[in-house]
N, C-alpha and C positions, 0 to 999 in steps of 0.2 A: 324689426326697423329699429335702431338705438335710442332711447329715450332722449328727448332734447335737453332735460334736464341732467343728463351726463357729462354733456359740454363743461356744463360750468362748476366740476367735481375738479377738484387737484387729480392728476392724473398719475401713476409710477408707471414706468414701464423696466420689466425684468426680462435680460436675454441673456444666456449664457451657453453660446453655439458649441456644438462637440462635450457638453459637459452635461448629460441626465440627469446627475443626481442631485448637482449643485440646482440646474434648474427648478426641480421639483421641490427641493427646498428651500430654496430663495420664493419663486411664486406662493407656495401655502404660509411662509412667516409673512410675507407682505401682505397675501390676504387676510392672515389673522389679525397681523397690525393696524392694518389700515383702513381695510374696509369697514369696520365697525364706526371709523371715523369720518366717513361719507369721504373717501376717497374712492377711485377709479384704478385698478390693479390691470395690466394691459400685458397679454404675455406677447412677450416679446419672439418664441418661438413661432409661431403662429402665422410668419411673416418675417425667418432670422436674417439679418443682414452679413455680410462676407467682410465689412471692413465698416470702420465708424463711419465715409460718409455715405451709407447708407441707413442709418440707423437714422430714427423719428425725430421730428424735431418738435419743441413746442412742451414737452414733459417736466411737470414739475418736480420729476423725482427719478432718477436714472438708477436702476440695481443691476447691474451688468459686467460682463466682461470686460478690461480694461481695455481688449483690440478695438471693442465697437462702442466707448464710451465717445459722444462728438463733444469733445474740449476746445473744438473752436467754437462752439455755440455756448456753452458752458461756464468759460471763464468770463469774470464779468456778468455773469448773472447770479438770481436768484436761485436758482435750480440747484437741486439736492442733488448728489453726484457720490457713485459709493467709490471711487478712489483719488489721491491727491493726483494731479498732471504729472508731477516730477516729485520724489523721494529715493532717489540714488542715496541721498546720508545716510539711509537707515538700511535698503536692501543689499550692497554693495559693500561686500566685506571692508575690502580696504578705507572706503570713504566716512564709514563706521567707526572705523577705526581711528583714525585722522578727528572726526568732530571729537570722541571722548576723549583722547590725548589734548586737544587743542583746550577744551572744557575745563582739565585738570591746570593747562597751566596757568591758563587766565582767570578760574573762580574758585581752585584747590577743589574740585570733583573727583572725589575716591578713582581712580583710578584702574583700583584693584579687584575693579567688580567684573573686568575684564581681564583674562589670561596676557602674560606680557607680551607686545604684540607687536610685530615690524612689518612695514611693508615692501613691495618689490616690484621695479614697474621692468621686465626683463621679455626678452624674445628671445637670446641665443645664450646655449649655459657658457659661450665662453667670457661673456659681459659679469658671470657671479666672481670672479677677484675682484676688479673694481668696485663692488656694491660693497662686498665684503671688506675690503679696505679702508672704503671710504664712508657712508649711509650707515652700513650694517657693521661697524668696527665693533661695537660689547656684541655682535650676537656673536661676530668671529670669536672674542675674546671667550665667550663662552662654552663655544664649539671646542676649541685649540685645551684649555680646562678639561674636559671632559676625557685628554688621550692620558693624562693621569688621575684620573678616578675610576672607582668600583662603581659607585650608582652612580651612574649619568645622569645629566638633565636629558631629558630628550625635548624636542621640539616638533610641532605639525606643519605642514604647508597646505593651504589651501588655495586651489585657485580663487580670484575674488568675485567670478561672474558664471561659476556654473552651480549645478545644483546636483542633488541625489547622490552625495559624495562622491561624486567623479573628479580622481585626480588629485587626492588627498592621499599624504603620504608621511611616514614618520622619519626621524632623521636623528642624530645623536654627532655626526663628525662633518668636517667639511667635503670631506673625502662625497659622503652618503648624499650631503645635500645639491654636489655637483653630476652624480650617477643618477639622480631622479631627474635635473635638468635633461640628461643626453638622452634618458630614456623616451624624455616628452619631443625630444629631438628628433627623434626616429620616427617621421611617419610611418614607416612601413611597420616596424612594432609596436606602434600604435594603437595600428586600423588592426595587427592582431592578436591585441593582449588583452578582448576585452571591452565591456563596457565604459569602464571604467576609467580607459584612458586618455590623457588629454594631450594637446601639443600646444607648447608655449608660447611659438610664436602666433597663435590664434588667441592667444588669449591674454600676456603680457601681463596684469596685474594680480599679484597672489598676498596674501599674508604668512606670514612665520606667527606662530604662538608657542609661547611655553605652556606644554602638554602636562595637562593637569595629574598630578605625580599619585591624588590618594584618591580618586573616584572610588565614589560612594558604588559598592556592588551590592545588587540583590536577586534573590532567587524567589520569581515573582509569581512560578507555578506549581509543579507538585512538590510534595513535602523535602523530596530529597533532593531534588534538581541546583543546579551546577547555578551558584552565586553567578550574574554577569553585571555587565556594565550599562549604563541607559544614558539618556539627556531628559530633559523636559523639554514639551511642546507647550507653551503658554499661548491663548489665543485672547491678542488684545482689541477694543475697536479704538480708533483715533479718530477724535471729532471736533472740525473747524483746526480755531489753534490758540487754545489746542485743553484737551481733554483725553483722557486715557482712562480707559476701562477694563479690568482684567475678567477674564469669566471665571469662576470658582473651579471649574473642572480642570484642574494640570495635565494631559495624559505622559505617561512614564512613555519612552520608545528605547524597545532592548534592544542589545547587540544579538545577534543569530549563534553565537558559540559562548564557550565560559572566556572570561578574561584571561590573558596571561600577560605580566608588566613587559613590555617592549625589551627585546637583547637582541644582538646580534647584528648582520647587516641586511638581511629578507626578514620584513616584518609582516607575518600573515594578518592583516586589517579588519576582518572579521571580529573578531574580540573586540575590537576598537572602535568597530563606525555601527552604529547606533540606530543610523538612516534606515529605513526601511523598505527600502527602494535597492540597499545592497542585501540585506536577506533575502529578499526573492528574485536578486540575478543571480547567487550564488548559491539558491537553495540545492541543487546536484553537487555540492562539495559536499552536503553533508552539513552536521549540525544540531541544533536544535527539533525536536523528531516537529512534526505538524499539528499533534496534539497541544502542542506549549506555543501559545499566543507570544507575539512579540508587544503587543501594545498593552497597556492599563492603565485606568486610571491612578493619579498620583493616590488618591485617597483609599482606593483597593490594597496600598500594600503595605497595609496597617498589619503588624501582625505577621509576616513574613521574615524570614533570616536575610540578615545584610552584615554588612563586612569591611573591612578596604584591604585592598591589599598586603597580604602577610598578617592579616591581623585578626583576631579571635571572630568567631559569629554572635551578633546581639537580635533580638527580636525587636523589629519596628514597630515604635511605641507611638500611641496619638501626640504627644509631644514631639516626633521626630517630623512628623509628617505638617505638624503646625507649623513650627522653627522654619521649615524650607519656605513653606507658602510665607512667611510674613520675609524671609530673605530675599524670597523673587521681587515680592510688591515693591522692597525697597530699592533695587536692582531696576526693575523695570522702570517705575518713577524718576529715579536718578538719569539713567539710559537716556529717555526720551527726551527729557527738559533738557538735557545738555546737546544732546542733538539740533532741538527748536530752537535752540538759544546760539549755536555755533557754526549749523550750518544751514543756514536761509537759503542758500541759492540751490542748495540740491536736496531741497526739502519745502516747495514752496506750497504754505498751507493758507488754505481760503477758507473763509466761516462756511460755506454752504459744502462744505469738503467730509465726506468721511468714508473712513477705511479700516477693514482687519488686518491684523497683521499675524503671523506664529513665530512665535520669539522660542529659541532654542538655548537653553538652559542647563549647564552641566551643575551636578552637587555631587561634591567632596567634603574634604575634611583638611583643617586646616593642618601646615605641615608640624611634623612632632607627633601628632596624635595614634595613638595606640589603637582605641578604642572607640567608633563612631557615635559618642553619645550626639542626645539635642545638643548642645553647645558649641560642638567640635565642628559643625557642617556647615558647609559655607557653598553658597550659590555666584554663579557666575554667567556672563553674558556670552553666548558663542557668537549667534547671529540673529538677525532680523530677517526675516520673509515675508513677501507679499501671497497672502493666500488667493492663487490667480492658477487657470488652466493652461494659459498659453504664455508665450515668453516673447518679453517687449524687451526694448533697450532705453527705456526711458532714462 
């Protein structure tokens, strides 16, 4: 029988249905941190709920998947909760871009920390001409200018509400952008084109970003491995309203094939997308051998060969590593602060909430750079992701 004094101890409920690894890690962490301070840690998987209505009430802390958190009772209470109930402004690409743009207009926040961005609300390809003539006039001008340029400016289209790099495309002309939306519009082709296909009518919200023309390329594996594109995954925890803490170890997630600058009408995205799910989906198409991993700690890249497209190879130094870390800290602090101030409707902070986010950052060099020195390195914010196992519509 349970000891009577346990009822007077604060209780933490830990529950991540369908995610045994996360459950074990979260439970072990809670037991290690809380139980020495006279907390009772409850394993929610002993009686797993199927939804939030079945979650137990009255616990002092909830460390659980978003979909099983009883927000109806948590809001306005003093109970700790491992997620904010609404945070669209962070995890939806079009909301995030708009919040940072608003912060720039109102407060002069440096908007160059994200690639130049446009938002699209579109269902069908024939709506594109009107958008390009009005809201996207400057984008259309840049695309038309490409017709007379040898060294084109490339752009990347991202669906605002997909994950695992689904639906991401590159383009450099109005015609290519039209073709992309026609592809999305064709449901039969979308169904047969693989897991990275989407339908515009189901998504509506897209962002277009100017493609980073000088990404830092690193050869992380064997001594003679080819340099590949990567992005950083930084993990931050937001507490209350608002403190932001960055985990010291950032991950470098690599594309599964060598980088080739975009050109022509049909772009093989494997060398451009560093999402780990993309490499797994397309492993059968060849590329980096299984012996070469695609995920490294950022600090582990010290001493590895690095370059930029068209440039000579250098060796990554400790100063390269430290410079990127400093730049990441600045970008993260500026971005989260901007969203907190300018998008309070779509990121509702309350003092007893905390949440871990995975932030994707791009490392590259400033225009005109020929050799990737530490001083030339820049960091751009790509997107912010909720660290969750199930999809919600918050």
